[in-house]
C-alpha positions in Angstrom: -10.8 1.1 15.9 -12.4 -2.4 15.1 -16.1 -1.3 15.4 -16.5 -3.6 18.5 -15.0 -4.1 22.0 -14.0 -1.3 24.6 -13.0 2.2 23.9 -9.3 1.6 24.6 -9.3 -2.0 23.5 -6.3 -2.9 21.0 -7.4 -3.7 17.5 -5.6 -5.9 14.8 -4.4 -3.8 11.9 -2.4 -5.3 8.9 0.1 -4.1 6.4 -1.2 -5.6 3.3 1.3 -6.3 0.4 0.8 -8.4 -2.7 3.4 -10.6 -4.4 2.9 -11.1 -8.2 4.6 -13.9 -10.3 5.2 -11.9 -13.5 7.0 -13.5 -16.7 10.3 -11.9 -15.7 10.3 -12.1 -11.9 8.5 -11.3 -8.7 6.6 -8.0 -8.3 5.9 -6.8 -4.7 3.3 -4.1 -4.1 4.3 -2.3 -0.9 6.8 -3.9 1.4 5.2 -3.3 4.9 7.8 -2.9 7.7 11.2 -4.2 7.1 13.6 -6.6 8.9 15.2 -3.8 10.9 11.9 -2.2 11.7 10.8 -5.3 13.3 14.0 -5.7 15.4 13.8 -2.1 16.5 10.4 -0.3 16.0 11.9 2.7 17.4 13.4 3.6 14.1 9.7 4.1 12.8 9.6 7.3 14.4 7.4 8.8 17.4 4.0 8.4 15.5 4.3 4.8 14.9 5.7 4.2 18.5 2.1 5.5 19.6 0.6 2.7 17.8 2.7 0.0 19.3 3.4 -2.2 16.2 4.6 -5.6 16.9 8.0 -6.7 15.5 7.5 -10.2 14.1 10.4 -11.2 11.8 8.1 -13.9 10.3 5.6 -11.6 9.2 7.8 -9.1 7.2 7.6 -9.2 3.4 10.9 -10.7 2.9 10.5 -13.7 5.2 7.0 -14.3 3.6 8.8 -14.4 0.2 11.4 -16.8 1.6 8.8 -19.0 3.0 7.3 -19.4 -0.3 10.7 -20.7 -1.6 12.0 -17.5 -3.2 15.0 -15.3 -2.4 15.0 -11.5 -2.2 16.9 -11.4 -5.4 13.9 -12.8 -7.1 11.7 -9.7 -6.5 12.8 -7.8 -9.5 10.6 -4.8 -8.9 8.5 -3.0 -6.0 5.7 -0.8 -6.7 4.7 1.3 -3.7 1.4 3.2 -3.2 3.3 5.6 -1.1 6.4 6.0 1.1 5.1 6.0 4.5 7.2 3.8 6.8 4.5 0.8 6.9 4.5 0.8 3.1 8.4 1.3 2.4 10.1 -0.1 5.4 11.1 -3.2 3.6 12.8 -1.5 0.6 16.3 -2.2 2.3 15.5 -5.9 2.5 15.3 -5.9 -1.5 18.2 -3.7 -2.4 18.5 -5.0 -6.0 14.8 -4.3 -7.0 13.6 -1.4 -9.0 11.2 0.8 -7.0 8.3 2.0 -9.1 6.8 5.1 -7.6 4.5 8.0 -8.5 6.7 11.0 -9.0 4.8 13.4 -6.8 5.0 11.0 -4.0 8.8 10.6 -4.5 9.1 14.5 -4.6 7.3 14.6 -1.2 9.5 11.9 0.3 12.9 13.1 -0.8 12.1 16.9 -0.2 9.3 17.1 2.3 7.4 20.1 3.3 7.5 21.0 7.2 4.3 19.3 7.8 5.4 16.2 5.8 8.7 15.7 7.6 7.4 13.3 10.4 6.0 10.7 8.1 8.9 9.8 6.1 12.0 8.0 7.4 15.2 8.5 5.3 16.5 5.3 6.8 14.3 3.3 4.4 16.0 4.7 1.2 19.7 5.3 2.5 20.8 2.2 0.6 20.0 4.1 -2.7 17.0 2.3 -4.3 16.8 2.1 -8.1 13.8 4.7 -8.2 11.7 4.5 -11.2 9.6 7.7 -11.4 6.4 7.7 -13.1 4.4 10.8 -14.4 0.8 11.1 -15.7 1.1 10.3 -19.3 -2.6 10.2 -20.5 -3.6 6.8 -19.7 -7.1 6.2 -18.3 -8.4 3.3 -16.1 -12.1 3.3 -15.6 -12.4 7.0 -15.5 -9.5 7.6 -13.3 -6.0 8.8 -14.4 -3.6 6.0 -14.8 0.1 5.3 -15.7 1.0 2.0 -17.2 4.1 0.3 -16.0 6.2 -2.7 -16.4 5.4 -3.3 -20.0 8.0 -6.1 -20.5 6.5 -8.2 -17.4 3.6 -9.7 -19.3 1.4 -8.4 -16.5 -1.0 -5.4 -17.1 -0.5 -2.8 -14.2 -1.1 0.8 -13.8 -0.4 3.2 -11.0 -3.7 5.1 -10.3 -3.1 8.5 -8.6 -5.4 8.8 -5.4 -3.8 11.6 -3.7 -5.0 12.9 -0.1 -3.5 10.5 2.3 -0.2 11.7 1.2 0.8 14.3 -1.5 1.4 11.6 -4.1 -0.6 8.7 -2.8 -1.6 6.1 -5.5 -3.4 2.9 -5.9 -2.1 -0.1 -8.0 -4.4 -1.7 -10.5 -3.6 -5.3 -11.7 -5.3 -7.3 -14.2 -6.0 -10.9 -13.1 -7.6 -14.0 -14.7 -10.8 -12.9 -12.9 -10.8 -9.2 -13.9 -9.1 -6.4 -12.0 -7.6 -6.1 -8.5 -7.1 -2.6 -7.3 -4.7 -2.2 -4.1 -5.9 1.1 -2.9 -3.1 1.6 -0.3 -4.5 4.0 2.4 -7.2 5.7 0.2 -9.4 4.0 2.8 -8.7 2.1 5.9 -11.9 -0.1 6.4 -13.9 -2.2 3.7 -17.2 -0.5 4.7 -16.0 2.8 3.5 -16.6 1.7 -0.3 -19.8 0.1 0.6 -23.4 1.5 0.0 -24.3 3.0 2.5 -20.6 3.7 3.8 -19.7 2.7 7.2 -16.4 3.0 9.2 -15.4 2.6 13.0 -15.2 6.0 14.5 -11.5 5.4 15.6 -10.4 4.7 12.2 -12.2 7.9 10.9 -10.4 9.9 13.4 -7.0 8.1 12.6 -7.6 8.6 8.9 -8.3 12.3 9.2 -5.1 12.8 11.5 -2.8 11.1 9.1 -4.2 12.5 5.8 -2.2 15.3 4.0 -5.2 16.6 2.1 -8.6 15.9 3.5 -10.5 17.4 0.6 -8.7 15.2 -2.1 -9.0 12.1 0.2 -12.6 12.4 0.5 -13.1 13.3 -3.1 -11.1 10.2 -4.1 -13.0 7.9 -1.7 -16.2 9.0 -3.0 -15.0 8.1 -6.5 -13.8 4.7 -5.3 -17.2 4.0 -3.7 -19.1 5.0 -7.0 -16.6 2.8 -9.1 -17.1 -0.2 -6.6 -21.0 0.1 -7.2 -20.6 0.6 -10.9 -18.0 -2.2 -11.7 -19.2 -4.8 -8.9 -17.9 -8.1 -9.8 -15.3 -6.7 -12.2 -13.0 -5.1 -9.9 -11.7 -6.5 -6.5 -10.7 -3.7 -4.0 -8.3 -4.3 -1.2 -6.8 -1.6 1.2 -3.6 -1.8 3.2 -4.8 -2.0 6.8 -8.1 -3.8 7.0 -7.7 -7.6 8.1 -11.0 -8.3 6.3 -9.4 -7.3 2.9 -6.3 -9.3 3.6 -8.2 -12.3 4.5 -10.4 -12.1 1.5 -7.5 -11.4 -0.9 -5.3 -14.4 0.5 -8.1 -16.8 -1.0 -7.5 -15.3 -4.5 -5.4 -17.5 -6.8 -4.1 -14.7 -8.8 -1.7 -13.2 -6.3 0.1 -14.2 -3.2 -0.7 -11.9 -0.2 2.3 -11.1 2.0 1.0 -9.9 5.2 2.4 -8.0 8.3 0.9 -7.7 11.8 
């Protein structure tokens, strides 16, 4: 899984979230696991029990936000790459926030097909989130389709559809003082996958295939991201959700505060 150590040796995996200080409040990109998930990992479902996640309250997005001197109510908006439990589990911890999501993903989560049912957990939105659905409206971002969101925040941000891992999976692009930052969610699991030549630990490749909704779309979008990373090197910083390398690198960036979860 980590590219080193024994075959059955545990590996560290993170749930990489971003906290952005916009002009009119905080914006959280993904939430990781929530408070109740940390207290009772069993509520994540059988698939996550197999991965044995650690329930550390201090590593939830809410506790990391509070450690920075903010309150849950200061998070005005949440943007989710998709609605798997490790990306949406913290939604109940920010009940007043708008939740911005690609419409195809919200449809998949609220009306899952038979094969999709194990991946979504209704407990994470039983509180009735303030959903804000976004459709493709002709925006473009470096050759990708894009949906510009949060026009009143003073922050240029787009949802960038990257289907494959889930039916409506997307990335989130954020303009910073240093260029662009693209949170790719689960479009890839290891930073080596967008390198040239690409590389990835075999365990992660297997896990990625097993957890994907559409292998063809996932691979096609991964290849497009690799091409973009080579073409726009230095202009776009790429991070994914579960690679500790990406989390450590992003935490050193002054433009966003990374909220992590082990």
